[in-house]
C-alpha positions, 0 to 999 in steps of 0.5 A, a space after each residue: 869174716 868181718 875184719 877180712 873183708 874190711 881189710 881188702 874191701 873199700 866200704 863203698 864196695 863191699 858192705 858186711 852186716 852183722 847180725 841174726 839172719 831173722 832180724 837182719 835180712 827182713 829189715 834189708 830186703 825192706 829199705 832195699 831194692 837190690 839188683 840182684 840176691 844170691 843166698 846159699 842156706 836151707 830150704 826153708 829160708 831159701 823160701 822166705 827169702 824168695 818170696 821177699 824178693 817176688 814183691 820187689 821183682 827182684 832177681 834171685 840166685 839160691 844155692 841151698 842144701 838138702 838131704 844128701 844121701 851116700 850109698 855103700 853097697 855089698 861090692 866096696 871097699 868098706 875100710 877106705 869107704 868109712 874113712 872117706 865118708 867120716 872124713 867129710 861127714 864130719 868135718 867142721 862138725 858136719 857143718 858143711 852143705 857138701 857132707 852126706 847128710 845120711 848113708 844107705 848100706 847094704 845089709 850083708 855090709 852093716 856090721 863091717 861098715 858101721 864098725 869102720 865108721 866108728 874106727 875111723 872117727 876114733 882115729 880122726 878125733 880121738 876118745 874125747 872129740 872135744 879136747 881134739 885140735 881137729 874137731 870143733 864146736 857148733 856155731 851158736 845155741 840155736 844151731 846147737 839146739 836144732 840139732 840135739 833135738 835129732 839125737 833122741 829120734 834114732 838108737 845112737 850106737 856111737 858117740 852122743 854126748 852133749 855140752 850146750 855151754 861150750 856148743 859141743 856135739 860128739 861125732 854120733 852115728 844113729 840107726 833105727 830111724 823111724 820113717 818120716 823123723 825130722 831127722 830124715 826130713 830135714 838137712 843136719 848140717 851137724 855132726 849126727 850120721 844117720 845110717 840105714 840098712 838095706 837088702 836090696 839097695 837098688 829098690 831104694 832108687 824108687 824112695 830117692 826119686 821122691 826126695 827134693 834133688 839133693 846137693 850131692 850124692 855119694 856111690 861107694 861101690 866097684 862094679 861099673 855097670 852099678 855105678 852107671 845105674 846109680 849116676 842116672 837113675 838118681 837126681 842130685 847137683 853134684 856126686 862122687 863114685 868112691 869119694 866123698 865130696 872129692 868134686 869141691 876139691 880139685 877141678 881137675 877130676 870129673 864131676 862124677 869123682 875118680 879115687 
């Protein structure tokens, strides 16, 4: 990024500063008064940025992530749903703010969905994702340690291997997550996918409303009535129906997504 920016922009136009954010940003906010601050990242760090900017009355734009849910109804095309979800969730090893964070799947489809999800991961990355050209590493050791900490907070049914030296975490699916655990309170931003099973997905809408507005939501289903109910009852920034993060890829598509 540094190389690209310095080749394209004169230094008097764009200044690129490298370093650990927790050390670099406070110094910059203290030594300069910016006209406007734009921050993209986690909610926790966003609060810190907002506080530092407020002390100098600097306006701020925050683009934050969150717990982005994926809903798989009992009438969904399970194989298609699993393929599209896994493609987005595990691209860039899950290090994307537009990746689905966790999945709620109707109990009648749990086995079919989890099997299809595992088959998709094998198809995309093979039996040894560490050797796959299409699978990347975790950005640094700090994030590696944070993400691997989630692996023990549920039952691993697929994946789970990691290598700190090479910053590798295998695409992982976990179930049996206890309510209130960090993996279900924090944005994962990595290749760990919690899966919840529910008989009555409609009842989950109440709990979803209590979660701070997620960056996006994904709905896999066929019934038009259900689609309308989900889109109107669950808060989110952007969303897709029968696809995952598709609204970020083609501006000709409606924000609710189409297949």
